[in-house]
C-alpha positions in Angstrom: 90.7 95.5 71.8 89.3 92.5 70.1 90.8 90.3 72.7 88.9 92.0 75.5 85.6 91.7 73.8 86.3 88.1 72.9 87.3 87.2 76.5 84.2 88.8 77.9 82.0 87.2 75.3 83.6 83.8 76.0 83.0 84.2 79.8 79.3 85.0 79.1 78.9 82.0 76.8 80.4 79.6 79.3 77.9 80.8 81.9 75.0 80.5 79.5 74.4 84.3 79.6 75.0 85.1 75.9 71.3 85.8 75.1 70.5 87.9 78.2 73.8 89.8 77.8 72.9 90.5 74.2 69.5 92.0 75.2 71.0 94.1 77.9 73.8 95.4 75.6 71.1 96.5 73.1 68.9 98.0 75.8 71.8 100.0 77.4 73.4 101.2 74.1 72.1 104.8 74.6 73.5 104.8 78.2 77.0 103.6 77.1 78.7 107.0 77.3 77.2 107.7 80.7 78.2 104.3 81.9 81.8 104.9 80.7 82.0 108.2 82.6 80.6 106.5 85.7 83.4 103.9 85.3 86.0 106.5 85.2 84.5 108.1 88.3 84.5 104.8 90.2 88.0 103.7 89.1 89.7 104.6 92.3 87.3 102.4 94.3 86.6 99.5 92.0 89.8 99.4 90.0 92.0 97.9 92.8 89.2 95.4 93.6 88.6 94.0 90.1 91.9 94.8 88.4 92.1 93.7 84.8 88.5 92.7 84.6 87.4 96.2 85.5 89.8 97.7 82.9 88.4 95.3 80.2 84.9 96.4 80.9 85.9 100.0 81.0 87.6 99.7 77.6 84.5 98.0 76.3 82.3 100.9 77.4 84.6 103.7 76.1 84.6 102.6 72.5 81.7 102.0 70.1 83.8 99.5 68.1 84.6 97.2 71.1 80.9 97.4 72.2 79.8 96.3 68.7 82.5 93.6 68.6 81.1 92.1 71.8 77.6 92.2 70.4 78.8 90.5 67.2 80.7 87.9 69.3 77.5 87.1 71.2 75.5 86.9 68.0 78.0 84.4 66.5 77.6 82.3 69.6 73.8 82.1 69.2 74.1 81.0 65.6 76.5 78.1 66.3 
């Protein structure tokens, strides 16, 4: 799962969104389980539209460790 969080982190860094994404991830940490359940509910509609990207975000929301890995990845980008 490290690859998914790294690829999402890299995409955010390329677009200059590492700092705002870091703030939003911290702000929405209590909502992570609810967002993961909403993602499962919306899979039949959004899954075919977004494909692998949707699955990567869903995997990120379902597990605490991948969520934390993305935050760590964004922190590392800020300190470079």
